[in-house]
N, C-alpha and C positions, 0 to 999 in steps of 0.2 A: 494052137498056130502062134498065138500074142506072147507065151510067157517062154517060146522061146529066143522070139528078139531080145524080151525084157533080159534075158540070163544073157545073150551077145552084149548088149548094152552094159551090164555089170561088168561082165567081162574087160570090155574096152575102158569102162569106167575104174576100174581099179587098176588094169595096166599104166594108165596117164598118170595115177594119183603118185603109183610106185617110182613111175620116170620125173615129175614133175618134182618130186623127193630129192632124189639121186642127182638131177639137174639144178636144181636149187641150189644142192649144198654143194656141186663144183663150182657156180661163181666165185669170182675172186672177191673177196672182203678185205677185211684188214690182213688177215695171214697171206692173200695173194692166190687164191684158190687152186686152180691148174697148175699154176706156175709154181706156186707154193709149196706145191709135190717133190718138183725138180728144182730145188733152191739154189742147188752150187749149177745148173744149168741152163738157169735164167739168162746168162748173161752172152751166153754161146747161140744160142735160138731167138732170131728177130720175129720166129711166125706166131710165137705168142697172142699177138694179136689176132690172129686169121681163125685160131683157136678158138680164143673167149667171143669172135662175130659168132662163128658158125653155133656156138653152146646157148648166145643170144638167143639166135633165131630157132635152134630146135626147144627152147623152154618157151619162147612165145607159140609156136605151133602147140608143144604139149598144152599151155594153159587155155589156146582157145577151143581145142579139143577137147579141155577138161569144162571148159564151161556150154559147151551146145550138148555134151554128155548128161552135165549134171540139170540144165532145161528139161530135156529131154523124160530123163529119170523122173523128172520133178510131175510134169504133164503126164507123163502115163501112172503113175503111183497114185 
């Protein structure tokens, strides 16, 4: 029974790790992040700030879940 929960935690941890990598790479850096993908359309849309805020929130949630799963896996292994 314990190995089922451990496998579920592994699965969640792997999904969160991949998600964190993707969402961090989408953030605006020097190149502009998501807004850099649509460089010609940045001036026409003012809603890019909302997208960046939501991206920040999603990244924070993924970071918290990553920390929790890391601690749980550390305790049970």
